[in-house]
N, C-alpha and C positions, 0 to 999 in steps of 0.2 A: 227834505225840506217839505214842510207844511203850508200852503198858500193859501190863502182866504179866494176864493173861484172867481168872484165878481169883483175883486179889488186888483188881487193881483200879489197883495201885501202880503206878509211872514205873517203865521199864529203862532202867540205863545200858550203855554201852560195844556197842550192838547196830550190828551193820554193815548200810548201807545201800548198795546199789548202786543207781544211776542209770541207766536205758538208755532212750535216746531214737530211735523209727522201730529199734527193733532194736541200734542203736549202742549200744556201754558210753560212760559219760560221765562216770562218776566214781564214788568209794568213798566213805563218808562216815562218821560213828560218832555214835550220839545220845548229849549229855552226860545228868550226874548226875541230871536231873528226865526224862529220855525226848526233848526235844525235838532235833528236829534242822531242818536247812535249807539251802534250795538255792535260787537264784535266777535263774540264767539258761542257759538249755541251749546245745548248740552250732549250733541255728539258728535261737537269738532267744529266743521267749518261754517259759519252762518255769513251770507253777505258776501262770500270772497271770490268764489267761482264755483259754476256748475258743479252740481250733483244729483243726484239721485233721490233725494229728500224733498220734501214739500215745505213750506212755509209758508205763513200766516199772519199779516201782521194789521190791527185794527187799529183804526183812527178816531177817537172820540172828544168831542167838546160840548157843553151844552150851547146851545144856539145855530147849533150844525150841523147837518145828517150824516151820523157813524157810517166809516167807509172801512172795507177790507181792501186788503193789496194782497193777493195770491203768487207764487211762483213757484216753480223749483228749486231758483235759489236767486233769491234776489239780487240786482246788482247793486253795486255799492254805491251810487246812487240813485235815490228815490223822489221823485217830486208828485207830490200828491195834493188833488185842489179839492179842499170842504168848500162844499153846497149848502147855504142856509135854509 
């Protein structure tokens, strides 16, 4: 879920770029409730359990500071707060 850092309200239409081991996988956008989902990476499991691969998710929307989320394997629920 992507929220406005100052208001705590969901942000719709945030552009989300997914990367696995440095390789671009997919672009998606948050829905009207700030929610996004992605279930499988190019090399197998993504966002479901710990593994040895590196993942990066980039969040951007005009009027907000771009933010990256990095992890070995992101949890199934990620909350990101974007600042203006």
